[in-house]
C-alpha positions as CSV (number, residue, x, y, z in Angstrom):
1,M,-26.5,-11.6,-1.9
2,D,-22.9,-13.1,-1.4
3,L,-20.4,-10.2,-0.4
4,N,-16.6,-10.7,-0.3
5,F,-14.7,-8.1,1.6
6,G,-11.2,-7.1,0.7
7,V,-8.1,-4.9,1.4
8,Y,-5.3,-4.0,-0.7
9,N,-2.8,-1.1,-0.5
10,N,-3.7,1.2,-3.4
11,F,-3.4,4.8,-4.4
12,D,-6.7,6.6,-5.2
13,G,-9.2,6.6,-2.5
14,S,-9.9,2.8,-3.0
15,L,-8.0,1.0,-0.6
16,W,-11.1,-1.1,0.3
17,W,-13.5,-3.1,-2.3
18,I,-16.5,-5.1,-1.9
19,T,-17.4,-7.6,-4.8
20,D,-20.1,-10.0,-5.1
21,G,-18.1,-13.3,-5.1
22,T,-15.7,-12.1,-8.0
23,T,-12.7,-14.3,-8.3
24,L,-9.4,-12.9,-8.7
25,K,-9.4,-14.2,-12.4
26,E,-12.5,-12.0,-13.1
27,Q,-11.3,-9.2,-11.5
28,V,-8.4,-9.3,-13.9
29,E,-10.4,-9.7,-16.7
30,I,-12.8,-6.9,-15.6
31,S,-9.8,-4.5,-15.1
32,R,-8.6,-5.6,-18.5
33,S,-12.1,-4.5,-20.3
34,D,-11.7,-1.2,-18.3
35,L,-8.5,-0.4,-19.2
36,K,-9.2,-1.3,-22.8
37,A,-12.2,1.5,-22.8
38,D,-9.8,3.8,-21.3
39,P,-6.1,2.8,-22.1
40,R,-4.8,6.1,-20.9
41,N,-6.2,6.4,-17.4
42,V,-3.2,6.0,-15.1
43,K,-5.7,4.6,-12.3
44,K,-7.0,2.0,-14.4
45,L,-3.5,0.9,-15.4
46,L,-2.3,0.9,-11.9
47,R,-5.5,-1.2,-10.9
48,C,-5.0,-3.6,-14.0
49,G,-1.4,-3.8,-13.3
50,Y,-2.0,-4.9,-9.5
51,F,-4.7,-7.5,-10.2
52,L,-2.3,-9.1,-12.7
53,S,0.7,-9.0,-10.2
54,L,-1.9,-10.9,-7.6
55,N,-2.5,-13.5,-10.5
56,A,1.6,-14.0,-10.8
57,Q,1.2,-12.4,-14.2
58,T,4.6,-10.9,-13.8
59,N,5.8,-9.9,-16.9
60,E,2.2,-8.1,-18.1
61,S,1.9,-6.3,-14.8
62,K,5.6,-5.1,-15.0
63,A,4.4,-3.7,-18.6
64,I,1.5,-1.9,-17.5
65,F,3.3,-0.3,-14.7
66,K,5.8,1.0,-16.8
67,E,3.1,2.4,-19.2
68,A,1.7,4.1,-16.2
69,E,5.3,5.7,-15.1
70,K,5.5,7.2,-18.7
71,L,1.9,8.5,-18.9
72,C,2.8,10.3,-15.4
73,K,5.9,11.4,-16.4
74,D,4.9,13.1,-19.7
75,R,2.0,14.6,-17.9
76,L,4.3,15.9,-15.0
77,A,6.4,17.5,-17.9
78,L,3.5,19.8,-18.5
79,N,2.8,20.2,-15.0
80,P,5.1,19.5,-12.6
81,S,3.2,20.5,-9.4
82,D,0.3,18.1,-9.9
83,G,0.5,16.3,-6.5
84,L,-1.8,13.6,-7.6
85,L,-0.1,12.5,-10.8
86,L,3.2,12.2,-8.4
87,T,1.1,10.0,-6.0
88,E,0.3,7.7,-8.9
89,L,4.0,7.8,-10.4
90,G,5.1,7.2,-6.9
91,K,2.9,3.9,-7.1
92,A,3.9,2.8,-10.3
93,L,7.5,2.8,-9.1
94,E,6.6,1.2,-5.7
95,E,5.1,-1.5,-7.6
96,M,8.1,-1.9,-9.8
97,G,10.3,-2.4,-6.7
98,R,12.0,1.1,-7.3
99,F,11.6,1.9,-3.8
100,E,14.0,5.0,-3.3
101,E,12.6,6.4,-6.5
102,A,9.0,5.9,-5.2
103,E,9.6,7.3,-1.7
104,S,11.3,10.6,-3.4
105,T,8.0,11.0,-5.6
106,Y,5.7,10.5,-2.9
107,R,7.6,13.0,-1.0
108,K,7.8,15.7,-3.6
109,S,4.0,14.9,-3.9
110,V,3.2,16.5,-0.1
111,S,5.9,19.3,-0.8
112,V,4.2,20.5,-4.0
113,A,0.4,19.7,-3.1
114,S,0.3,19.9,0.6
115,N,-3.3,20.4,0.5
116,Q,-4.3,17.2,-1.4
117,W,-5.2,14.5,1.2
118,Q,-4.7,11.6,-1.0
119,C,-1.0,12.8,-1.2
120,W,-0.5,12.5,2.2
121,A,-2.4,9.1,2.4
122,G,-0.3,7.8,-0.3
123,L,3.1,8.8,1.7
124,G,1.9,7.2,4.5
125,Y,0.7,3.9,3.0
126,F,4.3,3.9,1.4
127,L,6.2,4.5,4.9
128,Q,3.9,2.2,6.6
129,Q,4.2,-0.8,4.1
130,S,8.1,0.1,4.0
131,S,8.2,-0.3,8.0
132,Y,6.6,-3.6,7.7
133,N,8.8,-5.0,5.1
134,T,12.2,-4.0,7.2
135,L,10.4,-5.9,10.2
136,I,9.5,-9.0,8.5
137,P,11.7,-10.9,5.9
138,D,9.8,-11.8,2.5
139,R,10.4,-15.5,3.7
140,F,7.7,-14.9,6.2
141,S,5.7,-12.1,5.2
142,R,2.9,-14.2,3.4
143,E,2.8,-16.9,6.0
144,I,2.3,-14.1,8.5
145,E,-0.4,-12.3,6.7
146,T,-2.6,-15.7,6.0
147,S,-2.1,-17.6,9.0
148,Y,-3.1,-17.2,12.6
149,T,-0.6,-19.4,13.5
150,P,2.8,-18.8,12.3
151,S,5.5,-21.0,12.4
152,Q,7.8,-21.3,15.1
153,E,10.7,-20.2,12.8
154,S,9.0,-16.8,12.3
155,L,8.1,-16.6,15.9
156,D,11.7,-17.0,16.7
157,Y,13.1,-14.5,14.0
158,R,14.4,-11.2,15.3
159,P,15.5,-8.2,13.2
160,A,18.6,-6.5,13.6
161,G,18.5,-3.5,16.3
162,E,19.2,-0.9,13.2
163,A,16.2,-2.4,11.4
164,L,13.8,-2.2,14.4
165,K,14.8,1.4,14.7
166,K,14.3,2.1,11.1
167,A,10.8,0.4,11.2
168,E,9.4,2.5,14.1
169,A,10.6,5.7,12.9
170,Q,9.1,4.9,9.3
171,S,5.8,3.7,11.3
172,K,5.8,7.1,13.5
173,E,6.0,9.0,10.4
174,A,3.4,7.0,8.4
175,A,0.8,8.0,11.4
176,I,1.6,11.6,10.9
177,C,1.1,11.2,7.3
178,F,-2.3,9.9,7.9
179,D,-3.3,12.5,10.6
180,R,-2.5,15.3,8.3
181,A,-4.8,13.4,5.5
182,L,-7.6,13.3,7.9
183,G,-7.1,17.0,8.7
184,L,-7.5,18.1,5.3
185,A,-10.3,15.6,4.7
186,K,-12.9,16.0,7.3
187,N,-15.8,15.3,5.0
188,E,-14.2,12.9,2.7
189,P,-15.8,9.4,3.2
190,D,-13.0,7.9,1.0
191,A,-10.3,9.2,3.6
192,F,-11.8,7.5,6.4
193,M,-12.1,4.2,4.5
194,E,-8.3,4.6,3.5
195,F,-7.7,5.4,7.3
196,A,-9.6,2.1,8.1
197,G,-7.5,0.1,5.7
198,F,-4.0,1.8,7.3
199,T,-5.1,0.9,10.7
200,T,-5.3,-2.9,9.9
201,I,-1.8,-2.7,8.6
202,E,-0.6,-0.6,11.7
203,T,-2.2,-2.8,14.3
204,R,-0.5,-6.0,12.7
205,E,2.8,-4.2,12.6
206,K,2.5,-2.9,16.5
207,A,1.9,-6.5,17.6
208,W,4.8,-7.6,15.8
209,L,7.0,-4.6,17.1
210,R,5.9,-5.5,20.6
211,H,6.9,-9.3,19.9
212,F,10.4,-8.3,18.8
213,R,10.7,-6.0,21.9
214,G,10.1,-9.2,24.0
215,E,6.6,-7.9,25.5
216,K,4.4,-10.6,26.8
217,N,0.6,-10.7,26.1
218,W,0.6,-9.4,22.7
219,T,-2.1,-10.3,20.3
220,H,-1.8,-10.2,16.6
221,G,-4.0,-7.5,15.0
222,T,-5.9,-10.0,13.0
223,G,-6.6,-12.5,15.9
224,F,-3.3,-14.0,16.2
225,R,-3.1,-16.8,18.7
226,R,-0.3,-16.3,21.3
């Protein structure tokens, strides 16, 4: 059987997924079908919106994330201490680019549901991705993620000192969040799969942090050629 292994930054214990050669277009159709059968399922809304976004169907994905936001807020009005709902709301806000609201929501989730590992994982992912985005400008991010030999322009780039300091702080806090998540989920396989995905992002980012500090003999976490 032809298996493809993929990774994406998610929200519900499903960071990693394995498919039997399914294309992105097929993933979109599958997620649409799943959502049609269960249109008020927030996780399915977020998943469908994610695949639509990957497929450059921006308007459709935004509409779906907006619907996820509305459902979460309606349900939170009845149960404001539901940490998992807050984590899903944080993800919807994050995907719509409302990062300050997203961070506040993720932080509220761990405040009201500190015993839920998924809430700590959600905040950890958000902080790690925020740290990476602080370090790497949008114009370089796609190239860096897909190439073993980034351009000289991206290698010559240096973030401002304050950006470097902020990114390091975010990265450290993200690691603390995941330590907390794993401490709460010692017998949860999904938590360890989430952690495996987190470390791929963390390793990549630490390599760039070393590069930006001017350290020699560093290697990109995905096999970057120095």
